[in-house]
N, C-alpha and C positions, 0 to 999 in steps of 0.2 A: 375590471373587463376583462373576460376570461372568451379568446379567439379561437376558433376550432374550424377547419376548413371544411365546406361541404362534401358528402359523400355521397355517390351512387351517379344517376342517369339523367337526372333532373337540373336542367342549364337554366341559370338566369341570366347569362350575358348572350349577345346575339350570335356567338360562335365559339367552337371548343376551345381555339387558342386564347381567347379572350378569359374564355372560365378557367382553364387552367392557369392562367397568370394570375387571377384572382385566388383560385384555390392554392395554388405553389406560396404565394405571399402572405395567405393567412395561416399555413402550414408551417411556415418560419417561425411564425408566433404564438403557435400552439404551444401550451404550458410545458408538454410532455419534449419539445423540440428546443425551445430557445429558451436560454440562461436568464436573462429578465426581462421577460415579454412585455411587463408593465411600462419598464422603459424604451421599447421596441428593439432592444439587445437581442440578437441572436446566437453569437457566440464571438471568442477571440477579445474578450474585453471591452470591447465599445462597438463592436460589428452590427451597424443596424438594418433592418429592412425598410424603414421608411424613416424621413428627416423629425417628422413630429406627428401626432395624433391627426390634426388638420390634415395634413399631407397624405397619411394614410387613408382616411376617409373619403378624401376628393379622389384617391388614384383608384379606390374600390369602385366608388361613384363611376368613373370615368370608363374603368373594363366593363362596366354592366352596360353601357350605352355606346362603346367605340363600335364601329360597321367593320364590316369584315374588307374594307378597303382604307382602312385608316389607321393611322400609329400615332399611339402616344408617345410623348418625350418626357423622362423622368431626370431631373437634373439633381443629383446627389440627392434622391428621396424625396424629391418634390414634384411633383407632377406640373409642367410648366407649357404644356401646348399640346394639341391635338390636329395632324393635318391630313389630308386627302392624299393615299400613296396608291397602292394598288393590291390583290390579293395575295400575290406573290411577296411582298413586304412584310418586315415583321409588325408584329401588333404593339410591340414596345421596343423601344430604344432608352437603355439605361447608359448614364455617365457618374460615376461615382469619385469625389475626392480630388478630381485630377486639378494639379495647379502646375503652374508655370515653373521650369524647373528652379530658377533663385527663389522660389518662393514655398518650395517644396520641403518645409521643415516642420517638426511638431508644433514649434510656438506658433509659427504663422497660422497652421491648420486650426489650431486650439482656438484662436483669436476669432479665425474666421465662422468657426463651429457656434462660439458663443455669440457672435451676432446673428447665430441663423440663416449662414449663407452654405453651408454644406454639412455634409456628416460621413462618417466613415463607412464605408460598406462592405470592409473585409474582402472577401471573396464571392462565397454564395451566399451573404445574408442581403446584399442590397440588388445580388440577381437573382434573388427569388428561387434558388435550386438547391439550398440547403436541406439535408434529409435527415439530418440528427447525426451521432456519433458514426455509424455505419458509413457514411461520406466519407471518413478517411479512413475509416478501418481496413479496407483492402489494401488502400497504398501502404499503409502501416505494415499489413501482413507482409505484402510483396516486399517491404524493406527489410524486415527481420529474417526472411526467407532467403534474401540477398546475403543477409548478414551470415545465417548460417552454411549456404552454400559455400561462401568466401573463407570460413574461418573454421567453423565446429563440422564439417564432415557431413552437412547436407541437414540436421537437426539441431534445434536450440534445447534437448535434451540433456539434463546435467548441467545445464548453463544458470548461471543468474544474472537478471538486466537490473539496473537500476535504473531508475529514469523520476522524472517530476513535473505536475500539473495534470490534474485529472479533470478538467472542465470538459465543454464542449469538443476540442479536436485532440487534445491529450487523452480524454476517458479511453480512446480507442486502444491505447498502449497496451494496457495489462491483457487484454483479449488476444491482439496480436500476438503477443510474445506466446502465450498459451496455446494459441493455433500451430505456434511452429515447435509445441514440445516444451518450451521452455519455463521458468519460475522468473515473476515479476515482482518486483520491490518499488512502487511506486509512492511518490511524497505528493502530498498537498497541505497545503495552510490552511485549506477551510474542511473539516470533518466532514461537512453535509454532502460535498461533492462524493467525496469517497463512497458513504452509505448510497446515495443517490447511485452510483454504478453498481454496487451491489444488489440494488433493488432491480435493475436495468441488467444483469447477468454480465457485465463488461467487467467487474472484478470479482474475485472469490470471497474475500475477506478483509475485515479492518483490523488491524492489529490494535491493543490496548496502547501500546508505547514503543519505542524503538527497538528496545531490549526483547518484547515479545517478538516485533517485526523480523528482527535479525534471525532469531533461533527459527522461527517458522521458514523461512525461506531457506536457510541454511541446510534444515532437514529435508524440505523438499527438495533441495539440489542434490544432497546424496543419494536419495530416493529415486532421483530422476522422474520426480512427478510435475508435471503442467500445473501451476499452482500462481495464483496472482494475489498480493498481499499488500494493503493499502494502508500509509501511516500518515497521521497528522504532524504537520511539521513544515518548518521555513526551509526549503531547499539549500538555502545559502548558509544554514545552519549544520541539517542533516548530512549532505554530501562530504564535507569536510570532516565530519565526526566519523562516518564510516569509513573514511581514507583514515583518519589518525588510528581508528580499533584495528585496521588492516583487514576489513572484512574481505573473503574472496568472491571479488565481483568481476564477471567475466566481459559484461556489456554496460556502457554508460551512455545515454544520452538525455534529451529533456525537452517538455515541451510546454512549460509554462509560459505565460501571457508575456515575455521578455522584449516583443516587438513594441509595446510603447510601456516607457517606463512608469507612466501613470498607474497601468494595470498590474506591476508586478511589486508584490509587497516586500519592503525592506526589513532588515533586522533592525532589532530595536523596541523597547516598550512601547515607547509615546510615537503615535502616530504623525506623518510630516505637518507641517502648518501651511506649508504652499506648494506649489507646484514645481517649483525649480529644487526646495529642500528635497520633494519626494524624487524628484527626478537624480539628484545628488546620491542621495542614500539608495535606491535602486541600484545605480550603476555600479557602487561600492559594493552593494549586495550581490549583484549579479558578477562582478571581478570576483569575489571570493567563491560563489557557485562554479565557475569556470574553472579557475585555479583548481580546486579539486579535481573536476573532472580530468585536466590534465594529470594531475596526480596518478590517478588511475591508470590513464595514457603511458605513463613512464612505466607503471608498475605491471603493464602487460595487457591491459585491457583493451577490448575494440572500443573505439569512442567515436562519436560521430555529433553534429550538429542536426537535428529535425527541423530545420527551417522558420527559426522563432527569433532570429536574430540576436541571440544573446552572445556570442562570439563577438559582434558588432561593439553591443551595448557593454559587455566587459573591458573590452578594449579601451571604450572612453572612460569606464569606471579605474583604467590605470593598470590594466593588466598585459603586461606585453606579449605573453604568450598564447593570446586569446584564439589564435588560428594556428596552432599547433595541428588541431584533428580537424578533419574536412567536414563538408555536410554531405547531406544523405545523398543528395542526386549526381554527384559527380561520383562518390564512392561507390553507390548500387544500383543508381536507376537509370543513368544516360543510355546506357544500350539498348533500353525497351523504349525510351522514346526516339531512338534511330529509327526504329521500327513504326512510328507512329503510335504506339502503344501507351495508353492511360487511363485515367478513370471515366468510365462510361456509368450512366446510373439513370434510372428511371424509377417512377413512383405511379402508384395505381390511384387513378381518381374514382374510381370505384371507392377504396378505403378496404375492399376484401383481400386479405392475405392469400385468397385461394387463386387470386390473379396474379400476384408475384410468383408463386408455387407454377403458375401453368408458363410463365415467362422464364423461370429457372429451366424448367423442362427442355425449353424452347432452345436456350442457351447451349444446353448439352448436347441435345441432337444437331444443333447448327456446327458445334467444333467437338466431336467426339476424339478426335487426337490429341486434345489439350489435357493434358493430365493435370496440371496445375490448376487451372479453370475449373476443373471437376473436383478438384478437392476443395477448394475455395467455396463454391456453389453449395457443396455438401454440408460444408462446415457451418456455411454462413444460415443455411436452412435450420440447422439444428440450433446454432447457439447465438444468434441476433437476434435480440428483440427490437420490434419495429417500435420509432418514435413519430407520430403523428400519423400521414398517410403511410400503406404499407411500401416499402421502396425497396431496391436493391441496387447494387454497384458490382461491376468486374472490370478489369483491364482489359480491354481490347485493342487492337492496332488498325493500322491502315487495309482495309478490304475485308475488315469485319465487322467493323461498327454497323457500317451500311446495310449487311446482309441482317444484323441483328433488328436494326430499326425497320428495314421494309418487314420483316417476318411481326415483330409486333403488332403493325399497321394490320397485316391482314389476320392477323388474330383478333383484334378488335372490331375490323369486319365483319369477321365471319362469327363472331358471338364467343369465340373460345375464351376472349377477355371480354368480362360485362361491362367495361364503361374503357373511354381513353385512355393512352397512356401518357406520361409526361418524359421526354429522354434529352438527358442533360449530361452534365459533366464539371467536375470542380476547374477552377483556374489554374490550377496547378495542373498542366498538361503538356503534351509533347511540345506543341507549335503556338502558344498561346500567352506566353509570359517570358518577361524580361525582369529577371530579380537575381542580380550579381552575388546576393549572399545564399540563395537558394538554386532555385530550376535552372540557372545559366550558370552559376558560378564554376569558374575553371572550364569555361570552353575552350575547344581546342584553337581557334583563331585569335582568342582575346575578345570576341564580342560580346563578352558577359553583359554590356550596358547599352547595347543596341536595342532601342524600344522600338523600331520600325514594324517588328515581327506581330507583336498582341495587337497592334494597329493595323497592319494588314489583314490579320486574321479576324478583327471586327468585322472589317470592310466586307471581306470575302463571305463571311457567314451571313452578313446583310444582303448580299448581292444573291447569296443561293437561296435564301428562303427561310433561315431559321424563325421560329415563332416568336423568339424575343433574344434580342442579342446586346450586352454590357460591355463596357470598358472603362475598369476600375485603376486607380492609382493605390499603393501601399499595403495591399492586404497580403496577409501572413506576417511580413516582415519590418512593415513600418512606413511612416510618410517618407517619401527620396529614397525608396530603395527598392520600389518594383512599380511596373505598370502590368495589366494582365486584362485579358477579354474573355468573355463566357458566352455560351450559345444553348439554347433549349428548342426543342422540337415537340410537337405533339402530334400523337400517332392517335388520329380520330376515326380511322378505317376507313378515309376519303382517297380516292384516287389522288387527289391534288396534295393531301399529306403524305402519300406515298414517294411521290415525284421529290418534293421538297427533301423529305430525308433521306432519301438516295443520294443527292445532290450537296446536302450539308454534311451528312457524315460520312461521305465522300472526302471533302475538301477539307473539312478541318481537322480531320488527322493526319492529310495529306500535308497541310504546313508545318507538320512535325516533322514528315519526312525533310520536304524541302529547306527546313532551318536547318537543319543538320547535316545536311548535304553541303550547304552554302558554308558550313563552318567548318567542313573538312573532315567527316567521319566517314570511314570508307564503310562501315555497317549501313549507313544511311543510303550510301551509294550504291550498295548492293540491293537494299529493299527497291529504291527507285528504277533501277534496271530490271528485275524481276517482276516487278507489279505495274510496270507502264507509267510511272510518275513522268510527266515531262520537264525537265530541267533545261532551260534554254542556254546556259553557258558550257553545258556539256557537248554542245553541236558545234560551239565555236573554236 
């Protein structure tokens, strides 16, 4: 069975928020978007859009029947109730993978999953706002841009980046590097993933073997060409081998599915016979993988963890120096979080790329002074292939997202955009996540593991009028390691939608500002003072 979201202005649900939720759920499972749609897996190894096929069909049915003053409750991918609420309430509330602290372990989660009681929702898989690899592309672009500014004079031209993992999320890396002018050598155990990325223009070419890959990469580096090269292999072998050869690599990171040991392919000719054996061998392989990354660090390369828990897994695998290099958020992204900046994304329910082109122009018109944003929008328009419904992402902050959202709603009302737009974001955002191995690593006040913030974020977005709201556990870094929240608003051109959008897209990034004010960041205090964010303790 192949699923594809409907396009156009013909609605089957009773309201556009319900229709949008249905289309975005379906879009998550579009074969051009999902990694294993037949298994309901969207990305990240096991991140699912619904618990099972009966649950999927029940969700679609209920969204079609849901009134404008009703709310559907979805518990780990299974619809469990519909209640009468009010028109400002979300049409859907979702909770995925949440376990009580002492039980928040992979073995317990897997036991419950096998009983059919839960599912792994990742971040945007189980909240129905995944937009394909583009969804992480701009954040990856921003990260490599920050690397360039910090270490290489503002450009990656003449540098070689080594990374691994070219699946649903990691596939953004080669294009993000070349957009910043650099050479990328990316390793994946599955050649099909590499060839798929060539087809979708995220990767330039696939080498026949490691020798050819190294030769192509070094030639491009010498010539200061922006080129990406993929090579099939296991990173736990390839990284140490490149270190042994002394290949001149400037930047090293990784985005394999290391958050879940069962999704990481271990070294060895024979497949593991049990989950326990797989976990043990995968962690030993990750230890070798990370040991090589530290070797590149010792040799002078810029090395960072891109948020997949590989350092923690390598430490469990017995490597003591796993945390010698930082995560990408404290290294490069936290100043943006202090401004309430993060991944603002939208999708065109019309299915018409012209609608995204119109919104691109609107964003450029709204923020003409933002040169980085203008460069991104231009590059994305030229180089990003849409997967499923046409969509776009850009990083906007407090005081900007609401302007863009209201403008989009006005464009729907006027007909400048032919059908409603869905506005959401990643759960990786400035004030919506507690993730000590990633977004909240090394917080200034030591509050890395405080999980009140994503809960408050979900509550605030519910109270502010978001179209659907989600609260998840474990996305990105694995069970027991994160709590995070998501929100989606539907711009259908109505006055009510405009009022909801104004509130949600002010309050949601505002959570990022107050979270970093509370943690003691002067940059966040300056933003709060300048833009009028009320901080109760500042007056005491």
